[in-house]
C-alpha positions in Angstrom: -53.5 23.8 8.6 -54.4 21.5 5.7 -57.6 23.6 5.0 -55.5 26.8 4.9 -53.0 25.2 2.6 -55.7 24.0 0.2 -57.4 27.4 0.2 -54.0 29.1 -0.5 -54.1 27.3 -3.9 -57.8 27.1 -4.6 -58.0 30.9 -4.2 -56.2 31.1 -7.5 -59.1 29.2 -9.1 -61.7 31.5 -7.4 -63.0 29.1 -4.9 -62.5 28.0 -1.2 -63.4 25.1 1.1 -64.6 25.2 4.7 -64.5 21.6 5.7 -62.0 19.2 4.0 -63.9 15.9 4.5 -67.2 17.5 3.2 -66.0 19.7 0.4 -63.8 17.0 -1.2 -66.5 14.3 -1.1 -67.8 14.9 -4.7 -64.1 15.0 -6.0 -64.7 18.2 -8.0 -62.7 20.6 -5.8 -60.1 17.8 -5.2 -59.5 17.6 -9.0 -59.4 21.4 -9.2 -56.8 21.6 -6.4 -54.6 19.0 -8.2 -54.9 21.0 -11.5 -53.8 24.2 -9.7 -50.8 22.8 -7.8 -49.6 20.6 -10.7 -50.3 23.0 -13.6 -51.8 20.1 -15.6 -55.3 19.2 -16.8 -57.0 16.2 -15.4 -59.7 14.1 -17.1 -63.1 15.7 -17.5 -65.1 15.4 -14.2 -68.5 13.9 -13.8 -71.1 16.6 -13.0 -73.8 14.3 -11.7 -74.7 14.1 -8.0 -75.0 10.4 -7.8 -72.5 8.4 -5.6 -71.1 6.7 -8.7 -70.3 10.1 -10.2 -68.5 11.2 -7.0 -66.5 8.0 -6.8 -65.5 8.4 -10.5 -64.2 11.9 -9.8 -62.2 10.9 -6.7 -60.8 7.9 -8.6 -59.6 10.3 -11.4 -57.9 12.4 -8.7 -56.3 9.4 -7.1 -55.2 8.0 -10.4 -53.5 11.3 -11.2 -51.7 11.3 -7.8 -50.6 7.7 -8.5 -49.3 8.7 -12.0 -46.9 11.0 -10.2 -45.2 8.1 -8.5 -47.1 8.4 -5.2 -48.2 5.1 -3.5 -51.7 5.5 -1.9 -51.9 2.9 0.8 -55.4 1.9 2.1 -56.9 5.1 0.6 -59.9 4.4 -1.7 -62.4 6.6 -3.4 -65.3 5.2 -1.3 -63.7 6.4 2.0 -63.2 9.9 0.6 -66.8 10.0 -0.8 -68.1 8.8 2.6 -66.3 11.6 4.4 -63.8 9.5 6.3 -61.7 12.2 8.1 -58.6 10.1 8.7 -58.4 8.9 5.1 -59.1 12.4 3.7 -56.4 14.1 5.8 -54.0 11.3 4.9 -54.7 11.9 1.2 -54.2 15.7 1.6 -50.9 15.1 3.5 -49.8 12.8 0.7 -50.6 15.6 -1.8 -48.7 18.2 0.3 -45.7 15.8 0.5 -45.7 15.2 -3.3 -46.4 18.7 -4.6 -45.1 21.0 -1.9 -42.3 19.2 -0.1 -41.0 16.4 -2.3 -39.4 18.7 -4.8 -37.4 20.4 -2.1 -33.8 18.9 -2.1 -30.7 20.5 -0.7 -27.4 18.7 -1.4 -29.2 15.5 -2.5 -31.0 14.9 0.8 -34.5 13.7 1.3 -37.4 16.2 1.1 -37.8 16.5 4.8 -34.0 16.6 5.5 -33.6 19.1 2.6 -36.3 21.4 4.0 -34.7 21.2 7.5 -31.2 21.8 6.1 -32.5 24.8 4.2 -34.1 26.2 7.4 -30.9 25.7 9.4 -28.7 27.5 6.8 -31.1 30.4 6.5 -31.3 30.9 10.3 -27.7 30.1 11.0 -26.7 33.8 11.5 -29.3 34.2 14.2 -27.7 33.3 17.6 -31.0 32.7 19.4 -32.4 30.4 16.8 -31.6 26.6 16.7 -33.7 24.6 14.3 -33.3 20.9 14.9 -36.8 19.5 14.0 -40.3 20.5 12.8 -41.9 20.7 16.2 -40.5 22.2 19.4 -37.7 24.2 17.5 -40.5 26.5 16.3 -42.4 27.1 19.5 -40.8 30.5 20.4 -41.7 31.9 16.9 -38.2 33.2 16.3 -37.5 30.6 13.6 -40.4 31.9 11.5 -39.3 35.6 12.1 -35.7 34.7 11.2 -36.8 33.2 7.9 -38.7 36.3 7.0 -36.0 38.7 8.2 -33.3 36.8 6.3 -35.1 37.3 3.0 -37.1 40.5 3.7 -35.4 42.4 6.5 -37.6 45.5 6.0 -40.7 43.6 7.1 -39.7 42.7 10.7 -37.6 44.6 13.3 -35.9 41.5 14.5 -33.8 43.2 17.1 -36.9 44.0 19.2 -38.1 40.4 19.4 -37.8 38.6 22.7 -37.4 34.8 23.2 -39.6 34.9 26.2 -42.6 36.3 24.3 -43.5 33.4 21.9 -47.1 34.5 21.2 -46.0 37.9 20.0 -43.3 36.4 17.8 -45.6 33.8 16.3 -48.4 36.2 15.6 -46.0 38.7 14.1 -44.6 36.1 11.7 -48.1 34.8 10.8 -49.5 38.3 10.2 -46.5 39.5 8.1 -46.4 36.3 6.1 -50.1 36.6 5.2 -50.0 40.3 4.5 -46.8 40.6 2.5 -45.8 37.1 1.4 -49.3 35.8 0.5 -48.9 32.9 2.9 -52.2 32.2 4.7 -52.3 31.6 8.4 -52.1 27.8 8.6 -51.2 27.7 12.3 -52.6 29.0 15.6 -50.1 30.7 17.9 -52.0 29.7 21.1 -52.1 26.0 19.9 -48.4 26.0 19.3 -47.4 27.6 22.6 -49.9 25.5 24.5 -48.8 22.2 23.0 -45.8 20.3 24.4 -45.0 19.0 20.9 -46.6 20.9 18.0 -47.9 18.9 15.0 -44.9 18.1 12.8 -46.9 17.8 9.6 -48.6 21.2 10.1 -45.2 22.9 10.8 -43.7 21.3 7.7 -46.6 22.3 5.5 -46.4 25.9 6.7 -42.6 26.1 6.4 -42.7 24.7 2.9 -44.8 27.7 1.9 -41.9 29.9 3.1 -39.5 27.9 1.0 -41.7 28.3 -2.2 -42.3 32.0 -1.4 -38.5 32.6 -1.4 -37.7 30.3 -4.3 -36.6 33.3 -6.3 -34.0 34.1 -3.7 -33.0 30.4 -3.7 -32.2 30.7 -7.4 -30.0 33.8 -6.7 -28.3 31.8 -4.0 -27.6 29.0 -6.3 -26.2 31.4 -8.9 -24.1 33.0 -6.3 -22.7 29.7 -5.2 -21.7 28.9 -8.8 -20.0 32.2 -9.1 -18.2 31.8 -5.8 -16.9 28.4 -6.9 -15.6 29.8 -10.2 -14.0 32.8 -8.5 -12.4 30.6 -5.8 -10.8 28.6 -8.6 -9.4 31.7 -10.2 -8.2 33.2 -6.9 -6.4 30.0 -6.0 -4.9 29.7 -9.5 -3.7 33.3 -9.3 -2.1 32.7 -5.9 -0.3 29.6 -7.3 0.9 31.7 -10.2 2.3 34.4 -7.9 3.9 31.7 -5.7 5.5 30.2 -8.9 6.8 33.5 -10.1 8.3 34.3 -6.6 9.9 30.9 -6.2 11.3 31.0 -9.8 12.7 34.6 -9.2 14.3 33.6 -5.9 15.9 30.5 -7.5 17.2 32.3 -10.5 18.5 35.1 -8.3 20.3 32.5 -6.2 21.8 30.9 -9.3 22.8 34.4 -10.6 24.6 35.1 -7.4 26.2 31.7 -7.1 27.6 31.3 -10.6 30.1 34.2 -10.4 31.4 32.8 -7.1 31.9 29.4 -8.9 33.5 31.1 -11.9 36.0 33.1 -9.8 39.3 31.5 -10.6 41.5 33.9 -8.6 44.2 31.7 -7.2 45.6 31.9 -3.7 49.2 32.0 -2.8 49.2 29.4 0.0 48.0 25.8 0.3 46.1 26.8 3.5 44.1 29.4 1.6 43.2 27.0 -1.2 42.2 24.3 1.3 39.8 26.9 2.8 38.3 27.5 -0.6 37.8 23.7 -1.0 36.2 23.6 2.4 33.9 26.5 1.5 32.9 24.6 -1.7 32.2 21.4 0.4 29.9 23.5 2.6 28.1 24.8 -0.4 27.5 21.3 -1.7 26.6 19.9 1.7 24.5 22.8 3.2 23.6 25.4 0.6 22.8 23.5 -2.6 20.5 20.7 -1.3 17.7 23.0 -0.3 17.9 24.7 -3.7 17.6 21.2 -5.4 14.4 20.6 -3.4 13.1 24.1 -4.3 13.8 23.4 -8.0 12.0 20.1 -7.8 9.1 21.7 -5.9 8.9 24.4 -8.5 8.4 21.8 -11.3 5.8 20.0 -9.2 3.9 23.3 -8.5 4.0 24.2 -12.2 2.6 20.8 -13.3 -0.1 20.9 -10.6 -1.1 24.4 -11.6 -1.4 23.5 -15.3 -3.5 20.4 -14.3 -5.8 22.6 -12.2 -6.1 25.1 -15.1 -7.0 22.4 -17.5 -9.5 20.8 -15.2 -11.2 24.2 -14.7 -11.3 25.1 -18.4 -8.7 27.9 -17.9 -5.9 28.7 -20.4 -2.5 27.3 -19.6 -0.2 29.4 -17.4 2.6 31.1 -19.2 5.3 32.4 -16.7 7.1 35.7 -17.1 9.8 36.1 -19.6 12.8 34.0 -18.6 11.0 32.1 -15.8 9.8 29.0 -17.7 10.7 25.6 -16.3 13.1 25.3 -19.2 14.7 28.6 -18.3 15.2 27.3 -14.7 16.7 24.0 -16.1 19.0 25.9 -18.4 20.2 28.2 -15.6 20.6 25.1 -13.4 22.7 23.4 -16.0 24.9 26.4 -16.2 25.3 26.3 -12.4 26.3 22.6 -12.4 28.8 23.2 -15.3 30.4 26.1 -13.3 30.3 23.9 -10.2 32.1 21.1 -12.0 34.7 23.4 -13.4 35.3 25.1 -10.1 36.0 21.8 -8.3 38.4 20.7 -11.0 40.1 24.1 -10.8 40.4 23.9 -7.0 42.0 20.4 -7.2 44.4 21.4 -10.0 45.3 24.6 -8.1 46.0 22.6 -4.9 48.1 20.2 -6.9 50.0 23.1 -8.4 50.6 24.7 -5.0 51.8 21.4 -3.6 54.2 21.1 -6.5 55.3 24.8 -6.0 55.9 24.3 -2.3 58.0 21.2 -3.1 60.0 23.0 -5.8 60.4 26.2 -3.6 61.8 24.1 -0.7 64.1 22.2 -3.1 65.3 25.5 -4.6 66.0 26.9 -1.1 67.9 23.8 -0.1 70.1 23.6 -3.2 70.7 27.4 -3.1 71.7 27.2 0.6 74.1 24.4 -0.1 75.6 26.2 -3.1 75.9 29.5 -1.3 77.6 27.7 1.6 80.1 26.2 -0.8 80.8 29.5 -2.6 81.3 31.4 0.6 84.8 32.8 0.5 85.6 31.4 -2.9 85.9 34.8 -4.5 88.3 36.1 -1.9 90.4 32.9 -2.2 90.6 33.3 -6.0 91.7 36.9 -5.7 94.6 36.1 -3.3 98.1 37.1 -4.5 99.9 34.4 -2.4 101.7 33.0 -5.5 103.7 36.2 -5.7 105.8 35.4 -2.6 105.5 31.6 -2.7 108.4 29.2 -3.2 108.6 26.9 -6.1 107.1 24.1 -4.2 104.4 26.5 -2.9 103.6 27.6 -6.5 103.3 24.0 -7.6 101.0 23.4 -4.7 98.9 26.4 -5.5 98.6 25.3 -9.2 97.5 21.8 -8.2 95.2 23.2 -5.6 93.7 25.4 -8.3 93.3 22.4 -10.6 91.4 20.6 -7.8 89.3 23.7 -7.3 88.5 23.7 -11.0 87.4 20.1 -10.7 85.3 21.0 -7.7 83.9 24.0 -9.6 82.9 21.8 -12.6 81.3 19.3 -10.2 79.1 22.2 -8.9 78.0 23.2 -12.4 75.2 20.7 -12.3 73.8 22.1 -9.1 73.8 25.6 -10.5 71.9 24.4 -13.6 69.4 22.6 -11.3 68.9 25.8 -9.3 68.3 27.7 -12.5 65.9 25.0 -13.9 63.9 25.0 -10.6 63.6 28.8 -10.7 62.5 28.6 -14.3 59.8 26.0 -13.4 58.6 28.1 -10.5 58.2 31.1 -12.9 56.3 28.9 -15.4 54.0 27.7 -12.6 53.3 31.3 -11.5 54.9 31.0 -8.0 53.7 33.9 -5.9 57.2 34.6 -4.5 58.9 34.3 -7.9 60.6 37.8 -7.6 62.7 36.8 -4.6 63.5 33.4 -6.2 64.6 35.1 -9.4 66.7 37.6 -7.5 68.4 34.9 -5.5 68.9 32.7 -8.7 70.3 35.7 -10.5 72.7 36.4 -7.7 73.9 32.8 -7.7 74.4 32.9 -11.6 76.2 36.2 -11.5 78.4 34.9 -8.7 79.0 31.7 -10.7 80.0 33.7 -13.8 82.4 35.8 -11.6 83.9 32.6 -10.1 84.5 31.3 -13.6 86.2 34.5 -14.6 88.3 34.6 -11.4 89.2 30.9 -11.8 90.4 31.5 -15.3 92.4 34.6 -14.3 94.1 32.8 -11.4 95.0 29.8 -13.6 96.6 32.1 -16.1 98.7 33.7 -13.3 99.7 30.3 -11.9 100.6 28.9 -15.3 102.9 31.9 -16.0 104.9 31.0 -12.9 104.5 27.2 -13.2 107.8 26.9 -15.1 109.6 28.3 -12.1 108.1 25.8 -9.6 108.9 22.2 -8.9 106.4 19.4 -9.1 104.3 19.1 -6.0 104.6 15.8 -4.0 102.5 13.2 -5.8 100.9 11.9 -2.7 99.4 15.2 -1.9 98.2 15.5 -5.4 96.6 12.0 -5.4 95.0 12.7 -2.1 93.5 16.0 -3.4 92.3 14.4 -6.6 90.6 11.5 -4.9 89.3 13.5 -1.9 87.5 16.1 -4.1 85.3 13.6 -6.0 84.6 11.6 -2.8 83.7 14.8 -1.0 81.4 15.8 -3.9 79.9 12.3 -3.7 79.2 12.7 0.0 77.8 16.1 -0.5 75.5 14.7 -3.3 74.6 11.8 -1.1 73.7 14.1 1.8 71.7 16.3 -0.6 69.9 13.3 -1.9 69.2 11.8 1.5 67.8 15.2 2.7 65.9 15.7 -0.6 62.2 16.1 0.0 59.9 14.0 -2.1 56.2 14.0 -3.1 54.4 10.8 -4.3 50.8 9.9 -4.9 50.9 6.1 -5.3 52.4 3.1 -3.6 54.3 2.3 -6.8 56.1 5.7 -6.6 57.2 5.3 -3.0 58.3 1.7 -3.8 60.4 3.1 -6.5 62.1 5.6 -4.1 62.6 2.8 -1.6 64.3 0.6 -4.2 66.6 3.5 -5.2 67.5 4.0 -1.6 68.3 0.3 -1.1 70.5 0.5 -4.2 72.3 3.5 -2.7 72.8 1.7 0.6 74.4 -1.2 -1.3 77.1 1.2 -2.5 78.1 2.3 1.0 80.7 -0.5 1.6 82.6 0.5 -1.6 82.4 4.1 -0.6 83.8 3.3 2.8 86.7 1.5 1.2 87.4 4.6 -0.9 87.3 6.8 2.2 89.8 4.5 4.0 92.0 4.6 0.9 91.9 8.4 0.8 92.6 8.5 4.6 95.5 6.0 3.9 97.1 8.5 1.4 96.8 11.3 4.0 98.4 9.0 6.6 101.2 8.2 4.3 101.8 11.9 3.6 102.0 12.5 7.3 104.5 9.7 7.7 106.7 11.2 4.9 106.5 14.7 6.4 107.5 13.3 9.8 110.2 11.2 8.3 111.7 13.9 6.0 110.8 16.9 8.0 108.9 18.5 5.2 108.0 22.2 5.6 104.4 21.5 4.7 103.9 18.9 7.4 100.3 18.7 8.6 98.8 20.5 5.6 97.9 19.7 2.0 98.7 22.6 -0.3 96.4 21.1 -3.1 93.1 20.9 -1.3 91.2 22.3 1.7 89.4 19.0 2.3 90.8 17.5 5.5 90.5 13.9 6.8 88.5 15.4 9.7 86.0 16.9 7.2 85.8 13.7 5.3 85.1 11.7 8.5 82.6 14.3 9.6 80.7 14.2 6.3 80.9 10.4 6.2 79.4 10.2 9.7 76.7 12.6 8.7 75.8 10.4 5.7 75.6 7.4 8.0 73.2 9.3 10.3 71.0 10.4 7.3 70.5 6.9 6.0 68.2 5.6 8.9 66.4 8.9 8.8 65.7 8.4 5.1 64.6 4.9 5.9 62.1 6.2 8.5 60.8 8.9 6.1 60.3 6.4 3.3 58.6 3.9 5.7 56.2 6.6 6.9 55.4 7.7 3.4 54.8 4.0 2.4 52.3 3.7 5.4 50.6 6.9 4.2 50.3 5.6 0.7 48.9 2.3 2.0 46.3 4.4 3.9 45.5 6.3 0.7 45.1 3.0 -1.2 42.7 1.8 1.6 40.7 5.0 1.2 40.5 4.5 -2.6 39.3 0.9 -2.2 36.8 1.9 0.5 35.4 4.7 -1.7 35.4 2.4 -4.8 33.6 -0.4 -3.0 30.8 1.9 -1.9 30.6 3.8 -5.2 30.4 0.6 -7.2 27.3 -0.4 -5.1 25.6 3.0 -4.9 26.0 3.9 -8.6 24.2 0.8 -9.9 21.6 1.1 -7.1 20.7 4.6 -8.2 20.5 3.4 -11.9 18.3 0.4 -10.8 15.9 2.7 -8.8 15.6 5.0 -11.8 14.6 2.0 -14.0 12.2 0.7 -11.4 10.5 4.1 -11.1 10.2 4.2 -14.9 8.5 0.8 -14.9 6.1 1.7 -12.1 5.0 4.8 -14.0 4.1 2.9 -17.2 2.8 -0.4 -15.8 -0.7 -1.1 -14.5 -0.7 -2.8 -11.1 -3.9 -1.9 -9.1 -5.5 1.6 -8.9 -3.8 4.9 -9.2 -3.8 5.1 -5.4 -1.9 1.7 -5.3 0.6 3.1 -7.7 0.9 6.3 -5.6 1.4 4.2 -2.4 4.0 2.1 -4.2 5.9 5.2 -5.4 5.8 6.7 -1.9 7.2 3.5 -0.5 10.0 3.8 -3.1 10.5 7.4 -2.1 10.7 6.4 1.5 13.3 3.7 0.7 15.3 6.2 -1.4 15.3 8.8 1.4 16.3 6.1 3.9 19.3 5.5 1.6 20.6 9.0 2.1 23.0 8.0 5.0 25.0 5.9 2.5 25.4 8.9 0.3 26.5 11.0 3.2 29.0 8.3 4.3 30.4 8.3 0.7 30.6 12.1 0.9 32.6 11.7 4.1 35.0 9.2 2.4 35.3 11.5 -0.6 36.3 14.3 1.8 39.0 12.2 3.4 40.3 11.4 -0.1 40.5 15.0 -1.0 42.1 16.0 2.3 44.7 13.2 1.6 45.3 14.9 -1.8 44.3 11.7 -3.7 43.5 12.7 -7.3 42.7 9.4 -9.0 41.1 6.0 -8.2 41.6 2.9 -10.3 39.1 0.9 -8.2 36.0 2.6 -9.6 34.7 4.4 -12.6 32.3 6.5 -10.4 33.3 9.9 -9.2 31.6 11.7 -6.4 30.2 14.1 -9.0 28.6 11.2 -10.9 27.0 10.0 -7.6 25.8 13.5 -6.7 24.2 14.1 -10.0 22.6 10.6 -10.1 21.2 11.1 -6.6 19.7 14.5 -7.3 18.2 13.1 -10.6 16.7 10.2 -8.6 15.1 12.5 -6.0 13.7 14.7 -8.7 12.4 11.8 -10.8 10.6 10.1 -7.9 9.0 13.4 -6.8 8.0 14.2 -10.4 6.6 10.7 -11.0 4.5 11.0 -7.7 3.3 14.3 -8.9 2.2 12.9 -12.3 0.2 10.1 -10.6 -1.4 12.7 -8.2 -2.3 14.8 -11.2 -3.9 11.7 -12.9 -5.9 11.1 -9.7 -6.9 14.8 -9.7 -7.9 14.5 -13.3 -9.8 11.2 -12.8 -11.8 12.5 -9.8 -12.5 15.9 -11.3 -13.6 14.5 -14.6 -15.5 11.5 -13.2 -13.3 8.9 -14.8 -13.7 5.4 -13.4 -10.8 3.2 -12.4 -11.8 0.8 -15.3 -11.6 3.7 -17.8 -8.2 4.8 -16.4 -7.0 1.2 -16.7 -8.3 1.0 -20.2 -6.5 4.3 -21.1 -3.2 3.1 -19.5 -3.5 -0.3 -21.2 -4.0 1.3 -24.6 -1.2 3.8 -24.1 1.3 1.1 -22.9 0.4 -1.2 -25.8 1.5 1.4 -28.4 4.4 2.7 -26.3 6.6 0.0 -27.6 9.9 1.6 -26.7 8.7 2.2 -23.1 9.6 5.8 -23.3 6.4 7.0 -21.6 5.4 9.0 -24.7 3.7 8.2 -28.0 4.7 9.4 -31.5 2.0 10.8 -33.8 1.4 7.5 -35.6 1.4 5.6 -32.3 -1.1 8.1 -30.8 -3.4 7.8 -33.9 -3.4 4.0 -33.6 -4.2 4.3 -29.9 -7.2 6.6 -30.6 -8.5 4.2 -33.2 -8.2 1.4 -30.7 -10.4 3.3 -28.3 -13.1 3.8 -30.9 -12.2 7.2 -32.6 -13.1 7.3 -36.3 -10.1 9.0 -37.9 -10.1 8.3 -41.6 -7.2 8.5 -44.0 -9.0 11.2 -46.1 -8.5 15.0 -45.8 -11.2 15.3 -43.2 -9.6 12.6 -41.0 -6.2 14.3 -41.3 -7.7 17.7 -40.3 -9.4 16.1 -37.3 -6.1 14.4 -36.2 -4.2 17.7 -36.6 -6.8 19.4 -34.4 -6.3 16.7 -31.7 -2.5 16.9 -31.9 -2.7 20.7 -31.4 -4.5 19.9 -28.1 -2.2 17.2 -26.8 1.1 18.6 -28.1 0.7 22.4 -28.1 4.4 22.9 -28.1 4.8 20.7 -31.3 7.4 18.5 -29.7 6.2 15.5 -31.7 5.3 13.3 -28.7 2.3 12.8 -26.5 2.7 12.2 -22.8 0.2 10.0 -20.8 -1.0 13.1 -18.8 -1.8 14.9 -22.0 -3.5 11.7 -23.3 -5.8 11.3 -20.3 -6.5 15.1 -20.2 -7.7 14.8 -23.8 -9.8 11.7 -23.2 -11.4 13.3 -20.1 -12.0 16.6 -21.8 -14.0 15.0 -24.6 -16.8 13.9 -22.3 -16.3 16.2 -19.3 -19.1 18.4 -18.0 -17.3 21.5 -16.7 -18.3 25.0 -15.9 -18.3 27.3 -19.0 -18.3 31.0 -19.5 -21.9 30.9 -20.6 -22.9 29.1 -17.4 -21.1 31.7 -15.3 -22.7 34.5 -17.3 -26.1 33.1 -16.8 -25.5 32.9 -13.0 -24.5 36.6 -12.9 -27.6 37.4 -14.9 -29.7 35.8 -12.2 -27.9 37.8 -9.5 -28.4 41.0 -11.6 -32.2 40.4 -11.9 -32.0 39.7 -15.7 -30.2 43.0 -16.3 -27.2 43.1 -18.7 -25.1 44.7 -16.0 -24.6 44.2 -12.3 -24.0 46.8 -9.5 -21.5 46.9 -6.7 -24.3 46.7 -4.1 -25.7 43.5 -5.8 -22.3 41.9 -5.8 -21.7 42.7 -2.1 -25.1 41.5 -1.2 -25.0 38.2 -3.0 -21.3 37.1 -2.7 -18.9 36.6 0.2 -16.9 39.8 0.9 -13.5 38.6 -0.5 -15.1 37.3 -3.8 -17.3 40.3 -4.2 -14.3 42.6 -3.9 -12.4 40.4 -6.4 -15.1 40.9 -9.0 -15.4 44.7 -8.3 -11.7 45.1 -8.8 -11.6 43.3 -12.1 -15.0 44.0 -13.8 -14.9 46.7 -16.5 -17.6 49.4 -16.4 -20.7 48.6 -18.4 -21.2 50.9 -21.4 -24.5 49.7 -22.9 -27.4 52.0 -23.6 -29.2 50.8 -20.5 -26.2 51.5 -18.2 -26.6 53.3 -14.9 -23.9 55.0 -12.8 -21.6 52.4 -11.3 -22.8 49.5 -13.6 -20.3 46.7 -14.2 -19.9 44.4 -17.2 -20.2 40.8 -15.9 -20.3 39.4 -19.5 -16.7 40.4 -20.4 -15.6 39.3 -17.0 -17.1 35.9 -17.4 -15.4 35.3 -20.8 -12.1 36.5 -19.3 -12.3 33.9 -16.5 -12.0 31.2 -19.2 -9.2 32.9 -21.2 -11.5 34.1 -24.0 -10.4 37.7 -23.4 -8.1 39.6 -21.1 -9.1 39.9 -17.4 
């Protein structure tokens, strides 16, 4: 094997050897072999035949080997000159290792491991080949045949080979390698088959010849790997861009659909319908919006990650479609939150309005019913002609009765005005049933006007006949005069005791309770007045009985009877405890409302500052240096976990807030925090921690991709923090310049220095916002020294695959690249139009520049 290997190289110099230990003794062919395999000239050999000349030549060869970093242990010139077989073979194996195997390295492995890994990769597609070593793995000959077939499939019909015929397989491989690949037969098929463990050095020597024979293909493979890597980056980035566009479109579409719903201010007619609207809004806040908050946060994270990957791979920044920038999403989101806030305020105001309307409508119906009950029959009474046939005493009585009626009518004027005022307020508040209210109010007013006209007409008639009548008995008249106001007082008291009320605070219900207690304090005096009025009636009865008056048992001046007074008085007494109970129940309800306010306020006063504290702590973590970036990332994730674990407290506060709204509580003096403040703060906190984690992840990605050490990253952070005096997380232009100078940048104050600084600012602040973020700062620092793929490198790799042509063909792309990446190139490469173009030629040069944003892909 060693002889064949030596002859494969000596043949190039026009000579051969037959016996290694004999033919290398004078050192001449040994020196010639080293010159051929190294491509270098050795010292001039000694041509004499004396032993000293031979030793000198062998020493020159051994010195040359040693100069290549090879240690020759126990091998001396005398042993070689004396024909020591063991020493000579050891020297030849050392030469083979150094000049044929040592330069073989796959993925930074040792020479032997690299050669074995190369063999395993090349034979991997062949199911009946399993290369694990350089001895028994090659005994069946299929490994040699697979190496040839992989690179030159036309030389061997691999499908006809059988694993159980190793001699045929080995001889086929040896013959084809010698005839077509210029690899001499270094091995004997019978020796390999007949040996339990073939010689490892011989196999390695022979296999290394295959590696060098196919080195051209190896270059193509390297070039293909580089192209695959670049294309994979582009494909991944394009997928990320498509994902961003879709997510942005879906989020904007959801916002577009949601805002009109939030801006719909069509009021409902009933409290139940408005309460359902409020419940739908709560479902939106609790179920529908939170996933969209997460999508918005994820969209910003995806955008930042994509931009970082584009920068790291030397690609131009991603510019989303028109209207789909992160700022556009934020603007649309701001509009959503503004509509959301306005909608909730409108809902609560509308519920308050409907509550007020229901109260007023009930009050209107109650007063209208009382008034209509009072007016029932009054028109017929006023239209009677009874005075025409009455006696003098009867006329007097009719006139006094009419005066009492006029007093009663005047007393009811206030109620009529109240009814009209309530109807007017219902109209102003846009009550849904205003037409029926107006119609009823108009009917009452028209009837009231008619009563006034009839009253005036009847008075005129009575006054005309008054001169003909005698004065009515004074007792009846006094009874009528006192009974009417007292009756009106009782009716007013009953009306007040039955009056519905609406309050929102304990102070208001306490005020009603105080007024009720004051009313109850007047009852003893009222009872005295009642007894006095009943006493007058009793006195009249006595007189009638005594003097046998015609009008006995009746009072011609009033229709109010003692029985009616007693009945109304009893009704008033029954209404008083009912009013007590209603006020007590309302007082209990207001106490419960106050408890809800305090409960909500106590929690909100803790949660609000907690959110603010967490926001400040996250800000400090993102600018301070404590440990590695991984330490900061772990710290932030622990913060994120603690924040997520705090969510039940937010949910509990939402539950308390819902109870407050259901109780129709509209203000809270125990806290300055509203549920809206807490919601917005919570969403900002979740977004901030997620965005901060993403920034650190991007810094790790930048550090690892650019080879930045932790010490460099700490130095960058320390310099940045030193000049970030306001702890805003950004540097102004002058602060940034001072930071660069502190890191060793020579930026003078002359025109050249200003131009250089303007160039740097255009890189770190492309949008001209006037500030430099830490991410932009480390991107710049890493870009200045980074060794990244360039368009020229990719172009050179395509040129290797194309066999040094200025174009590449579809077949070449499909042969050298994985299927998906080959089709990616074919779909995007423009036709080649040079003078040397052939049909189907593709322009890989313009494609390579387009990959790095230097032209359109």
